[in-house]
C-alpha positions in Angstrom: 108.7 114.0 151.1 106.7 111.0 152.2 104.1 109.2 150.1 104.7 111.3 146.8 103.9 109.2 143.8 104.3 109.8 140.0 100.5 110.2 139.9 100.8 113.1 142.4 103.4 114.8 140.2 101.3 114.2 137.1 98.2 115.7 138.8 100.3 118.8 139.9 101.4 119.4 136.3 98.1 118.6 134.5 96.3 122.0 135.3 99.3 123.9 133.9 99.9 121.5 130.9 96.2 121.6 130.0 96.1 125.4 130.1 93.6 125.5 133.1 96.0 127.4 135.3 99.2 129.5 135.0 100.6 127.4 137.9 99.6 124.7 140.5 100.5 124.5 144.2 100.1 121.4 146.3 98.2 121.2 149.6 99.8 118.3 151.5 97.8 116.0 153.8 100.0 117.1 156.8 99.9 120.8 156.0 99.3 123.1 159.0 95.7 122.8 160.0 95.1 126.5 159.1 96.3 125.9 155.6 94.0 122.9 155.2 91.1 125.0 156.6 91.5 127.8 154.1 92.4 125.3 151.3 95.8 126.9 150.5 99.4 126.3 151.5 101.0 129.6 150.2 104.5 128.4 151.0 104.2 124.9 149.7 107.4 123.9 147.8 105.6 121.5 145.5 104.6 123.7 142.4 104.4 123.4 138.8 104.7 126.5 136.5 106.3 127.3 133.1 109.9 128.4 133.3 108.9 131.5 131.3 107.3 132.9 134.5 110.6 132.8 136.3 113.1 133.5 133.5 112.9 137.2 133.5 113.6 137.2 137.3 116.6 134.9 137.4 119.0 137.6 138.6 116.6 138.4 141.4 116.6 134.8 142.6 120.3 135.1 143.6 119.4 137.6 146.2 116.5 135.6 147.9 117.1 133.9 151.2 116.7 130.2 151.3 112.9 130.2 152.1 112.0 133.3 150.1 111.5 131.7 146.8 107.8 130.5 147.3 106.6 134.0 148.4 108.6 135.4 145.6 106.8 133.1 143.1 103.5 134.1 144.7 104.2 137.7 144.0 104.8 136.8 140.3 101.6 134.7 140.0 99.5 137.3 141.7 100.6 140.0 139.2 99.5 137.7 136.4 95.9 137.6 137.7 95.4 134.1 136.3 94.0 130.9 137.9 96.3 129.0 140.1 95.3 125.4 140.8 95.5 123.9 144.3 96.1 120.2 144.1 95.3 118.0 147.1 98.1 115.7 148.1 96.1 113.9 150.8 98.6 111.0 151.1 101.7 113.2 150.9 103.6 114.4 154.0 106.5 116.5 154.6 108.3 115.6 157.9 108.5 118.4 160.4 111.8 120.0 160.9 111.7 118.8 164.5 111.2 115.2 163.2 114.2 115.7 160.9 116.6 117.6 163.1 115.4 117.1 166.8 113.1 119.4 168.7 115.3 122.3 169.4 117.2 122.3 166.0 113.7 121.9 164.5 112.4 125.0 166.3 115.5 126.9 165.2 115.0 125.8 161.5 111.3 126.9 161.7 112.3 130.3 163.1 115.0 130.7 160.3 112.4 129.7 157.7 110.0 132.4 159.0 112.8 134.9 159.1 113.6 134.3 155.4 110.0 134.6 154.4 109.7 137.9 156.4 113.0 139.2 154.8 111.3 138.6 151.4 107.8 139.9 152.1 106.2 141.8 155.0 103.4 140.3 157.2 100.9 142.5 155.5 102.0 141.0 152.0 101.6 137.5 153.4 98.0 138.2 154.1 97.6 139.9 150.7 99.2 136.9 149.1 96.8 134.4 150.8 93.7 136.5 149.9 94.9 137.0 146.3 95.8 133.3 145.8 92.6 132.2 147.3 90.7 134.4 145.0 92.5 133.1 141.8 92.6 129.4 142.8 91.1 126.5 141.1 90.6 123.3 143.2 92.3 120.3 141.5 
């Protein structure tokens, strides 16, 4: 992660700590343009949420593929029907997989990430998650 500061982490935790939201999800400055346009990165890994949300599901986590965790969390958050804060991380960037691994290895890594997500949820559920999270979001 590039540009992440202690203030960013504090801003991510604040809506949850203050009881304004059940969880918060970052929206990085270099998130895909579509995510920035809709104001939500539904697969962002920078999140804050109470452990109590995940604790009853710990055995399920062992069966998730590597990149299935975020969409699994989305499912839990949506069932709660509580506000989720979206926290803008304008100055934070996640290097692309191509930048980290080279072009072809990066393309392969992106394809494997998509495979993991689709192993966990269907394309229809992805759309449902995006709509539901947008409906329950607070902009932080």
